[in-house]
N, C-alpha and C positions, 0 to 999 in steps of 0.2 A: 579769426576773421571769418565771417560767413560769406559764402558765395551763393547766389541764387541766379541761375541761368535758365529758369523756366522748368527745371527738373526737380529732383529731390534735393532738399537743402542739405548741404554738408558743412560741417564746422571743423576747422583744423585747430587742434590743440596740441600743446607739447605735453609730454608725460612728466609727471612730478618726479623729482629725484628719488632714487631707490632708497628705501629705508633699511635699517638693519633687520634681518629676518629674526623672528622669534625662535626659540629653541625647538618648538614643534615643527617649524618650517625648514629646518636644516636637515641635511642628510644624516647627521648624527642622531638627531631627535627621531627621524623616521626609522632609522635602523633600530634604535632602542625600543620604539613602539612595536615594531615588527617582531623583535625578539620576545618581548613580553606577551604579545598575542599568541605567538607560536608556543611559547612555554605554557601558557594557560590552556591552550587547546590540547597539548600533549598530556598535561596533568588531568584535565577533564576526562580524556580518553582512558588513561590509566585507572582513574578512580571508577569510571563506569565499568571497566572489566572486573572490578571487585564488588560491584553492586552498590557503589557509593556515588553520591553526587557532590560536585564542588560548587559551593555557593559563595557569593561575594556580598559583603555588607559595608557599611561606612567604617567599620572597625577593622576589617580584613577579610580573610577567607575562612571557610569552615567546610569540613567534610560531613555529609549527612548520610546516615544509613537508611535502609529500606523502611524502618519504622519512623522515619523523619525525625530522628534524634541526632544531635551533634556528637561527633566522635570526640572523646576526651573533654566534652562540655566546653569546647573552645570555639569562638567565632572571630578570633583576632589573629589567626595564623597568617604568616607571609607565604608566598609561593614556594620559597626555599624550605620552609618548615613542612609544608604539605608534601613536597617532594621527598624529604627525608622520612616522613611518616609512611609514605607509600613504599619507600625502599625497605623500611624495617618490617612492615606487615607482610 
């Protein structure tokens, strides 16, 4: 119902019922996203210390050396595979 008493028009509405939150909007989804972001940042830093770059594509992740060539000719590595490769090297 609208009220107009000569000032700013205000409308009172009821809020719609709460919907079920998507996975990205839950605490669990936020924590997973935060962990993945921190993991990625940590791996980028570790790769940078060795003169490598960590790149992402539609297929996965790749380590790039200073000559801009992929390490092991792979561009479909997961973050866990990147971490294990950095641990071995």
